[in-house]
N, C-alpha and C positions, 0 to 999 in steps of 0.2 A: 619575572610569572616562570613558571618551568613550563612544559612543553614535554609528558610520555606516550609513549607510541608501546600500544600492547597486539601482538597476536592474539585474535579470539577463536579457533580451530571451531566452534562449533555456531555462529553466528553468522549465518548464512541466509537470513529475511527477519525484512522488519520485528518479528515476533520480540525474537534477542534483545533487539534493542532497543524493545520499550522495557523487556524485562529489566536490561542492564542499569536504561536511565530510572527508572523504578526502585534499583537495590542507591544508587548514590543520591537518590533524591535527599537532600537537606545536608546535603555536606557541604557544609560556610564555605572550605580551600578550593570547592573548582567553579570557575572562572565562563567550561566551554567546554561541550562535548563533542570530538565529530564521531560519523563511523564511514566508515567504508565494508560496506556488507560485500561487498564485489571479491575484495582483497582483504575480506575478513578482519577490516583492521580495525585500533578502537584506538581516539588520539587526547589525552586528554593535556584542557590546562588547569593549571593549578600554581595555589600556592601554599606553601608549608609543607607540612610532609605526608611523601606519598602513600606508606607505606597500610593505614585504612584505608582509602581509597585502594588499594592492591588487596587488603582481604576479603572485603562487598561484592571486589568482581570473584573471588576465589573462590569465595562461597559459596556459586549460581552450577558452578563446574560444568563451566563452557570453554575448557582449555584455554586459561590463557595465556602467556607468554609475555615476557617484560623487552621489547625492542630494543628500544633509546627514551634516555630523559636529556635534554637541553637550556637552558633557558636563553626566553623570548620577550622579546615590546609587550606590552599590555596592549600596545594597538592592532594589533595581527590577531584579537578575539571583539575588535567593536562591529564589525560586516551583523553580526547574530542580529541585532536587530532588522538588516535589510533580510535580511534568509525567512523573517517568519513571516517579513509584507510578501513575501513570493508565498512561501507557502500558503497561509490565508487568500490570498486569490485561487492560487489550483487546487485548493480542499475547496470552495465556494463551488468551481466551476466545474469540481464533477462533480458534486451533489447536486447541481440545477440542474445535466444530464442524465443523474440518476433517477427527477422526478420523470422528468422528462425520457425519457428512455420508458422505465417500465408502465409511463402511463400508458405510451403510443402500443411498446410490448404485446400488453393488455387487449385493446382494440383489435390492432389488427391482427393478433394470435401467433405476435413470434417471438419464439422463447429465444430463438437468437440475440434479438432485442433486452427482452428479462434477464435472460441473463449479461447480459453488454451491460444491463443496469446496477445491476449486484456488484460484478464489478468493479465498475465506478465508484458506487457506497461499499467496497473496501479499500477504496483508496481513501476515500474521506474519514474512512475509519483511521488510515494509513496515519494517512496525516494530520488526521486530528490532535490522536492517540500523543503522535509527536510532538503539537503544542503542548497539549497540557503535561506534557510531561512538567514541564519549563515550573509550576508551582501545582501546589492541594498537594493534597497527602498522599501515601502510597494507598492506603487501603481503598483510599477514593479512585485513584489510578486503574489500581486490577481489578474494584467494581465496575468501568468504564471498560475494562480489555473485553473480561468477561461477558457484560452485557451486549459488545459490538459481536465476540465469537459465537455468543448462541444467537443470534439476529439473526447471522451469515448464515450458521448451519441449518438454521430455521426456512430459511429462505432457499437456499438450495436443496434441500430435501423437498419440501413442496414444486420445486421447481425439478426435479429428474421425478419426481412422481409423474407430474402432467407430463414430460418427459414420454412414459412409458405407454403413460395412456397415450399417448398420441400414436407412437409404435404400433401398441395394438389395436387400435380403434378403424372407423372408418377414412381414409385422408380426405384433413381440410388441409387446405392452399394457406397461408399464412399471405396477407397481403404486401408482394415481394417491391412495389411502388415504394411505403412507408419503411417499408426495410431499409430500402437504399435512401431512400432521403434523408432517415432520421439519423442512420448509420452516418452521412457524408458529413451533415451538421456534428457531432456524436466526434469523426473524428477531425476537421475543424478547428473543436476546443481543445482536443488531447492536443494538437500542432501547436496553441494555442501556447498552453503550458508549454510547454516543450520549450520550447521560441520566446517565454519570459525566467523558464528557468538557465535556457542558455543564457541570454542575457546579465544574469546576473553579475553581480560584482564578485556575488561569492562561489559560482562556477566550479572553479577549480577544488571545493572543499568538498570531503569528500562526502559530509548527509547529503549537498544541490546534486553531487554524481548522480547518490541512489537515488536519488530524488526524479532527475532525467533516463535513467533505467529504465524505473515503473513509469513514468508516462509514456516510453518506447516501448513498450510492452503492451500500453491500453491502446498504441496506432498499430500495432499489427491483428488487436482482437476486431480494432471497428474494418479493416481491412477485412478479417475474414466475416462477417455478419456480411458486406458488403457484397462479396463473395458466393457469401450463401445465397444471398436474394438472387442474383443474380439468373445462379443456380436451379432456384425454386419455378423459374419463369421458365428457361432454356426447359427444363427436365419436366416441367409439369407436376412437381411433386414436393410434398411436405418434408422427405429423408434430410435435405441440407441443411434447413431450417433447423430440425432438433441434434442432427451430427454437432453444431458449430453452438450451439447452448448446450449440448452433454461435454462438450470438451471446457466451456468456461465454468457452468456447475461445478466440474471438479477442480479446478484451479481458485474458482473463490470456495468450496470445501476444503482443502488440502488445508489454507490459509486461519479459515475461520479453528481451524482442529489446532493448528500448532500455538494458534494465541493460546485458547484454554491449556493446554498442558502447562505452558511456560508461566502464564500464568496464574499456575494454583503454586506458582513454585516459591516456596517462604524465602 
């Protein structure tokens, strides 16, 4: 088996990763793919000729450059199944807390919790689409990606409109206790996800490292919502909640737009 490493200049988010996976889907010579988004590198484990694989990646115009190719033992890719188990667990935790946070956010009238729930949903899409990339047709996966992108945009726009309405309307304080308590539980959940990823036997692999980066960002957002809840109580104002909500909505919107743009490429 061979291992080929590529620099992908324009690969800096999960959207490009999904696009590459969809492009290479169905190639029987590919045994595994590893993505290092922070360093913009792709590692391909393969048998046979690499030329068709390189042609497929080049067709995406993401700035591919080959760095190295070497022979390896097949046992080096046997950890894929363990990665899938960990990623499924992280996916389920994220989706469960999306439901919890959006429900409590609407009840407590906290835009911070609603926005954080959408970030959890966006992460669920990232993990789900990555796992879906293992099987299924290219058309099916592109349709899933588009659906995810449109759904995230719809929710983010609705959230922004509500933030504007609350900024312009009468002051209405969210329930800061609910904000803090739910965010603490979300923080614990994301900490558990981070622990699971770090304890994985495959934690040094690029894809798992990227997953740890996503989860670490979630921890920071959870801390931001907790801080906003404290400021709502101290300042007796809903502005901290609206500010943190706006910031997270921007993050969700940016990711959704990139998914749609890349998902439309052939």
